[in-house]
Structures are given as structure tokens and as C-alpha cells.
C-alpha positions, 0 to 999 in steps of 0.5 A: 828681597824675601828672607834677605839677611841685612847686617845690623850695621846696614839698618837705616833708622829703626826696625819696623819704623820704615814707614815713618821715613817713607811718609816723611819723604813725601812731606819733604818732597811736598814743601820742596815742590811748593818752592820749585813751582814758585820759582818756575812761576816767577820765571814764567811771569817775568818772561810774559812781562818782558814780552808784553813790554816789547810787544806793541799794538796801536803804538802802545806796549800791551803791558799797558792794556787793561786786560794785561794789567788785570793779569799781571796785577793778579799774578804778582799778588798770587806769587807774593802770597805763595812766596810768603807761605813758603818762607813761613813754613820752611822757617817754622820747620827749621826753627822746630828742628833747631829746638830739637837738636837739628840732628836727623831725628829732629829734622824727621820729626819737624817734617812730620809736625808740619805735614799739613803745611807741606801739603798746603805748599804743594797744592798752593805752589803747583796751582799757582804755577798752573795759573801763572804759566797759563796766563803767561802763554795767553799774554804771548798770544799765538807765539805762546804755542811756538817752541821758540818762545818760553811760554809753551815750556812752562805750561808743559812742565807745570802740569805734572806738579799737580800729580806727583808727591801725592796728587792735589786731591790726595793732599786735600784729604791728608790736610783735614785728616791730619788736623783731626788727628792733632785735635784728637790727640790734644796736640792742638785745640780748634776753637772760635776766637775773639777778633774782628780782623779778616784772618780771625774771621776766616779762622772762625768760619773754618773752625765752625765748619770743621767742628760741624763736620766732626759732629756730623761724621764722627772722628773715625773713618766716617770723617773723610767719607765725604771727600767733597766736604774734605776738599772744602775744608782743605781749600779753606785751610789753604786760603787762610794760611796763604793770606795769613802768611802774606799778612805776617810777612808784611808786618815784618818788613822794614821797608814795605812798599805800597805794592806789598800792601796792595798785594796783601790787600788783594789776596786778603779780599779774595781769600775772604770771598773764597772762604765765605763761598766754601763755608756757605756750601758747607753750611748748606750741606751740614745744616749749620750757621757759619759766621761770615768773614768780611773785608772791604777794598777795590779789587780792580784798583788794587790789581791796576796799582800792582800792575803799574808798580811791576811794569815800572820795575820790569820784573817780579821784585817783591 
């Protein structure tokens, strides 16, 4: 293609701005991958639940065993949370595009504006699928390895989702780096807010860690010199966004069931624990005091209640 002559009418976009389209193709692929992985996770879960309700041991369907209910309750809550994040991000991108005229340029700008969310969906969706497909195969037992059963296919097909559209490791670097650019440009401001709910507390923990990393490493190339710090920050962002998305969705539901409330409670408890763990590691590394988020609840009882609800339904139907 060296010295190739391209007719003016055949030029796509603006000359010299092709990289913008290329990078946004990645953003486009990332949020779509999040949704695709979510759909596959639902299929894998439904297949495993169907098998567990048919398979009997000691005269009881294995779906009623505590170890299986532990798995199904967790998978349902995780699927609900990632599903909430997908709906939220795609809805926000659509609204942003509509506000700018919804033409090709507006859609391109919208994907660029929500690049962090696209990375979150890619990571959250692909890692959800990895966990659900693995647990699905486990529920099938030895049959999970046989091609006559669906579990093997879900596990086999799930593995690539953490690699393409930018590996999950690359996306974990993209997220804090993109946030830094938005803060440096004045587009957003990262401050500690008032409030004692778990979501605000987690955000305050993250803001403290992020600002400490900026102070320690600076705003230039030094900021992402330590990729372990970047990974901790990214995982905090994912946990907060997914938990907040589930909470917002619950608040907008006209007829929320107890299983919805239990799923949000479970995800929130586990997100708080995750953020506290990651924040504690950064506190030790950066020598800074990080506020601790708090949430209370009975994790085991929540998982059991969610499993009971989905067993009665016979499939994921949240």
C-alpha cells in the first residue's frame, strides 16, 4: 500500500484520524464481548441447573444439595450483576449518542467517552463466563468432559474471551490510565464524598488509593510503571461499577422480587470485601491510610435463598 493513491471520495473519516476509529473499534468490540459472554454464561448456567434437577443421588435431586446450591446461588447473583452493568453501560452510551445527534460521529464519540465502561464489561463478562462455565462443568461431574453434554463446549469456548479485544491484563491497564486522562483534562473530578452507604464508601476507598498512586508515581509515564498497582485500581473500579449497577437496577424495578434484593445484597457484600482487600494492599504499598467500606449480611443464607428461588423457577429468569 506504499504510495497508493486513494480517490478522495473513498476516504473513510478524516485523514490522519484513522487511529481514532481503530481504537474505537476495540471499544465497540469490548462492550459487545461483555454482552456475548453474559449470554453464554446464562446458557451454561441453565444447562447445569437443568442437569442438576434431573440428576438424583440418594433419592434427591442434586440441585437441592448444599454444595450445589452454593454454586447456583453465587452464579445467579454474579450473572444478575454483570447483566445490570451491561444494560447500564449500553444505555448510557446510547443516551450520550442520542444527545449528540446519533449520527456516525456521535456514536464514535460516545464509545470513546465510555472507553472505561467498555473495558469493565469486557473483563467482567469474560471472567463471569470463565467462572460460570467452570462451575457448570463441575455440576455435570464426569459427564462434563463428554462432548455429548454441553458443559465441555462452554468451557472450551469461554477461554478465548479473556484474550481477544485486548487481553484482560491490557484492559486493566487501560482503565486507570483513561481515568487519569479524564481527571488531568478536567473532564471529571475524583474526590472523597459524604455518605455512609457501601457504594459511596467503596468509591472513597478507591479515590484515596488512586490519588495516592498519582502522588507517588506522578501523572506521566510513571503512573502505570507499576502494573500491579494498576491491576488493583482496575479491579476496584470493576467491583464498584458492577455493584453500583446492580443497586441502581434494583432501585428502578417496578416489581422487584426477594431474589433480586438478595442478589444485590450478596454482590454488595462481596464487592465491599474485594475493595477492602485491594485497598488494603495498596495502603501497605503506597503507605497511605485508606478508608474501609462496610456492609453486613449473611452470605451463606443469601446464596441459599437465591438458589431456592432459581430452583423453583428452573432457569435464570431475573
